[in-house]
C-alpha positions, 0 to 999 in steps of 0.5 A: 234920898229916902230915909228908912226905919230900922231893919226890924220887921224884915219882910215888911221893910223889904216889901216897902222898899220894893214898892218904892223902887218899882214906883220910882223906876218909870220916872228915871230920866237917865238910864230908863231902860236899866232902871226898868229892868232893875224894877222887873227883877225887884218885882220878881223878888217881891212876889217871892217875898209875898209867898214867904210872908204867908208861911211860918218861915219868916220867923226863923232866924235862918231866914231873918238874916238874909232878909236883913241883907236883902234890905240893904241891897234894896236900899242901895237899889232905891238910891241908885234909881233915885239918883237917875232921877235927880242928877243933872246931865253934866253929872251923869255924863261924868259918872254915867258909866259908873251908874250903868255898871251899878245898875247891872 
């Protein structure tokens, strides 16, 4: 499981998490289609964040708070994608549908 810096730099932390999710998704052995779909959705968010970084909106408090929430969601998404790489077949059989529902 990955460790993360405190959520202080907003867009930069989210961008790093997005990159990690996109690079980890193709390596998932369990639920690869769902992980790939999640990576595509995350890529869209990443493109929007890139456009946001080029504006002054990033410095506004009204934008910083939702970005912190986005970082938390991205951390959970990364943990989920990584869990699809690491778990044994028996474990995934036991909680497989739970992972599928979390991916959705």
